[in-house]
C-alpha positions in Angstrom: 0.0 -0.1 -0.1 1.1 3.7 -1.1 0.1 6.5 0.7 0.4 9.6 -0.9 0.2 13.3 0.6 0.3 16.9 -0.4 1.5 19.2 1.7 2.4 22.9 2.5 0.0 23.5 -0.3 0.2 27.3 -1.6 -2.2 28.6 -3.9 -1.7 31.6 -6.2 -3.3 33.2 -8.8 -1.0 33.3 -12.5 -1.0 34.2 -15.5 -3.3 31.0 -16.5 -5.0 30.5 -13.6 -4.7 29.4 -10.3 -1.2 28.1 -9.2 -0.1 26.1 -6.5 3.5 24.9 -4.7 3.4 21.7 -2.7 5.3 19.0 -1.1 4.4 15.6 -2.1 4.8 13.2 0.5 4.9 9.2 -0.2 5.1 7.0 2.8 5.8 10.0 5.0 8.5 11.1 3.4 9.3 13.8 2.0 9.7 12.6 -2.0 9.1 16.0 -4.4 8.1 19.8 -4.2 5.8 20.4 -7.0 5.2 24.1 -8.5 2.6 25.2 -11.1 3.2 28.5 -12.2 -0.6 28.7 -13.6 1.4 30.0 -17.1 0.0 26.9 -18.9 3.3 24.8 -19.0 3.7 21.6 -17.3 4.1 21.3 -13.9 7.8 21.9 -12.2 8.6 19.0 -10.2 11.9 18.3 -8.3 13.0 15.2 -6.5 14.1 15.9 -2.8 17.2 13.9 -3.1 20.1 17.0 -3.1 21.6 16.6 0.2 19.5 14.7 1.6 20.4 11.7 3.5 17.2 9.3 3.0 18.0 10.1 -0.7 17.6 6.1 -1.3 14.2 5.9 0.5 13.1 9.1 -1.5 14.2 7.4 -4.8 12.3 3.7 -3.5 9.1 5.6 -2.9 9.1 7.4 -6.1 9.5 4.1 -7.9 6.9 2.7 -5.9 4.5 5.6 -7.2 5.2 5.4 -10.3 4.6 1.9 -10.5 1.3 2.9 -8.8 0.5 5.3 -11.1 1.5 2.9 -14.3 -1.1 0.1 -13.0 -4.5 3.2 -12.6 -6.5 3.4 -15.2 -6.7 6.1 -18.2 -8.3 9.4 -17.0 -11.4 11.3 -19.3 -10.0 14.7 -20.2 -12.3 17.3 -21.5 -10.5 19.3 -24.8 -11.9 21.7 -27.1 -12.3 19.2 -29.6 -14.2 17.2 -26.9 -13.2 14.4 -24.6 -10.0 12.2 -25.0 -8.6 9.0 -22.9 -5.0 9.9 -21.6 -2.7 7.8 -20.1 -2.7 8.6 -16.4 1.1 9.8 -15.6 2.8 11.6 -12.3 1.3 14.8 -14.0 -2.4 13.7 -14.0 -1.7 12.4 -10.9 -0.6 15.4 -9.2 -3.4 17.3 -10.5 -6.3 15.0 -9.4 -4.3 15.3 -5.9 -4.6 19.0 -5.9 -8.2 18.7 -7.1 -9.2 16.7 -4.2 -7.0 19.0 -1.8 -8.9 22.2 -3.1 -12.4 20.4 -3.1 -12.3 19.6 0.3 -10.3 23.3 1.6 -13.7 24.7 -0.4 -16.2 21.8 1.1 -14.4 22.9 4.8 -14.8 26.8 4.3 -18.1 26.5 3.2 -19.3 24.0 6.3 -17.6 27.4 8.3 -19.4 29.5 6.3 -22.8 28.4 6.5 -23.0 27.9 10.0 -23.7 31.5 10.3 -24.5 32.7 6.4 -27.1 31.7 4.3 -25.7 31.1 1.1 -27.8 30.9 -2.2 -27.2 31.0 -5.9 -26.6 28.5 -9.0 -23.5 26.5 -6.8 -21.0 26.8 -4.5 -18.3 26.9 -6.9 -19.5 29.6 -9.5 -22.2 32.3 -9.1 -23.5 32.5 -5.2 -24.5 35.0 -2.7 -23.7 35.2 0.7 -25.8 36.7 3.7 -24.1 37.0 6.8 -27.0 36.3 9.5 -24.7 38.0 12.2 -25.4 35.1 14.8 -25.2 30.9 14.0 -28.7 29.8 12.4 -29.4 27.3 15.0 -30.0 30.5 17.2 -32.7 31.6 15.2 -36.3 31.1 16.0 -37.1 28.9 13.2 -40.3 30.7 12.4 -38.6 33.9 11.6 -35.6 32.3 9.6 -38.2 30.7 7.2 -40.1 34.0 6.8 -36.5 35.2 5.4 -36.0 32.4 3.6 -39.2 32.5 1.7 -38.9 36.5 1.7 -35.3 36.4 0.1 -36.2 33.8 -2.2 -39.2 35.9 -3.9 -37.3 39.0 -3.9 -33.7 37.8 -4.9 -33.8 34.6 -6.6 -33.2 33.9 -10.4 -34.8 30.9 -11.8 -32.2 28.7 -11.6 -30.9 29.9 -8.0 -31.3 27.5 -4.9 -30.2 27.7 -1.1 -26.5 26.0 -1.1 -26.6 25.8 2.4 -26.6 21.9 4.0 -27.5 22.9 7.3 -30.7 24.4 6.5 -32.2 21.2 5.2 -31.1 19.3 8.2 -32.4 22.2 10.4 -35.6 21.4 9.3 -36.4 24.6 6.9 -38.4 24.3 3.7 -36.5 25.5 0.9 
């Protein structure tokens, strides 16, 4: 079994989107430094072997990772010309890891935000609005908050809008 993690992930805005730097750990050993400059080019991947007393273990772990990746199925990729199948490689594998990292981070931020905000729009990842309610939603009188939700929906919703808070349903509100 191989354990692969990205740590010390830092995101930044680049020329062609969001870039990142990260340390890639394999079986709890820092094995690579990864840099995406968000300039349309390839990832810059540096093996952590220079002046590293664990260089032998790093190289063994990288070999294990490459073997693991070689056994993964091809991945479907959307292009301007349609969908294409690509052979999984180290870059695609790292991109999958960073996408999971971003989704997990966004989910945690959303969970924290929805404690005292009402979120609505088309999706939490795209066009959405947030209303700071000033206190946790669980502290509101149920009828008062339901009236607010109904009023906000009638005044501010476009046809494709919906409430995005998962906690509203859990708290028993009608959306």
